[in-house]
N, C-alpha and C positions, 0 to 999 in steps of 0.2 A: 628308925629304919636301920637294921643291922648291916645292910650292904654298904652303908656310907663309908665306914672306916676302910675296908679294902679298896673301894673305888677312889677315895681321896688319896690313899697311898699309891695306887696305880697311876692316878693322874699326876702325882708328884714325880714319879719315875718318868712318865711320858713327857712331861713339861721340860725335863732336862735334856731331852733329845732334840737337837736342832731341826730335824726334819718332821717332827710330829705334826705340826699345824699344816705344813706344806703337803704332807702325805694325805692328811684329812681332806684338804681342798682338792687335791688331784682326784681323789676317790669321789668326793661329793659332786664336783662339777661334771663328772662323766656318768653319774649314777642315774640320771634321767635327762632326756633331751631338753626339757623345759627349764632345767636348773641353771645351766651355764649362762643362758641369755639374761637371767636375772642379775648377773654379776658383771655385765658388760662395762658399766661405768664405775666399778668399785675400785677404790684405792685399797689394794690388798695389804699394804703395810698397816693401815688403820683397821681393816677387817680382821686381820689375824690377832691384833691386840684385843679387839672386841670379843672375839671368840674365846681367847684365853680368860678374859675377865668373866665372860658369860658362863663358862663351865664352872669356874670357881664360885660364882654367885648362885648357880643352880644348886651346887652342893650346899652352900650356906642357906639357901631357901629351904632345902629339905632337912637341914639341921634346926630350922625354926628361927634363924637369925633375921632380924628386921631388915638389914641391908640386902640380904638375899631376896626377901619377899619384894622389897621395893624395886630391885633390879629386874626380877622376873615379871613383875607387873608392868614395868616400863617396856620390856621386850614384847610382852603380850600385846600392849597397845600399839607399838610400832609395827608389829607384824599382822595386826588385825585387818578386817575387811575395809575399814575406813582409811587405813594408811597404806602399808605395802601390799596388803591383800595376799599374804602367803597362804596358799592352799594347805590346810592342815594335813592332807595326805602326803605332802612332801617331807614332813617331819620324820617319817620312817626312813627315808633316804639319808637324812642327816644322822639319825641314830646309827644306821648300818655303816655309814662312812666313818663315823667316829669310832665304832667298834673295830673296824678294819685298821684304823690308825693305831689304836691301842694294841691290837694283836701284833702289829708291825713293830711297835716301839717298846712295849713293856716286856722285859726279859722274864718276868714272873707271870706272864699271861697263862691262864688255865680256862677250861670251859666253865668252871664255877665262877671265876672272876668275870668272864663274859656275861654270865647270867646276872651277876650283881650289877654290872654296868647297864645291862638292858633294863633292869628294874628301876634303877636310879634315873637313867635318862628318860624312860617312859613316864615316870612320875612328874618330872619337870616339864616335859613336852606336853603332857596332857593338861597341865595347868595353863600353859601358853595357848594351846589349841582351843581350850574351853572358852576362851575369851574372843575367839575369832569374829563371832557375829554380834558381840556386845557393842552397841553404839557408843562412840566416843566423839569428843569434839576435836 
């Protein structure tokens, strides 16, 4: 996937910005009325670390790295119907909020870079969402 290199570079630039993750969560929590209540009892210090790791692992998954696949599979199980039951329709709000954070934090943001981010995030999210109804123990 040719979009991975510019997205990985963009993520590196964003990760250096102290407000990147906070900006994302500000946008995400207000993006839909049902989302903020899902985070009522969330320890955001831990959640922010999980997000940073998750983005990196999503990129690793799309690069074909086993650690990325293992992490994305674990996220898919934790978010599926049996566990947290995250409605797959909410993933678009996640993508949109992350794109807003990238636009806010990446000084090299362009519409082409946004399209690359969209394609990369959609590929990872589709993998997670595809496992929503798969029964797990």
